[in-house]
N, C-alpha and C positions, 0 to 999 in steps of 0.2 A: 739311909735308906735302913741299915740294919739296927741301927742306933734307937730311931723311931720306932723299929718292930719291937725292939727290946723294951720302951716306953710303953708304947702300949701295951703287952702283954702283962707289965709289973702295974697299969693301972687298975684300981677295984673292979669299975665300970667293965673292964675289960676281961677280966676273969670270967663275973658272970656271960659274957658272952660266949669264952670260948667254951664253958661249960654245957651252954644251950646247942651247942653246933656239936658236943660231943653225946649229949643226948639225943641228939636226931641221930647220929652218925647208927649210934647202934640201935634204936628204935628200923629205919633203915635193913639194919641187918638182919633182926629178928624177921622180919616182914619177907625180905628176902629169902631166907632160909626156909622160913614156916610159910609159903606163901601158896603150896596146895593145904597144907591142912586149915587156912583161916579162910579160903576159897571154898572150903568144902564146911565147915562151920557156918558163915555167911548163908550159904543154900541152904541149908537145915533149918536154918533162923527163918529164912524167909518163907521157906514153903511149909514150915509151922504159922507161920503169921497169914499167910493165903488160906490152907484149912480154918484158921479158925476163925476168920475174916466172913467165908463162906458159910461159916455155923452159926454167926449172927445175924444173916441177913435171912 
């Protein structure tokens, strides 16, 4: 089992998979850390869109 895992990590394709997983972990961490700020930003953007959409009508 351990030998198979080491071979998996040595393969070129596996390195790409590991990199993608690490990127996802970092992105999830950033979202968790800055959740409130991101929510406020999205809310402000949506309010701005609503105001501009009403102005167009």
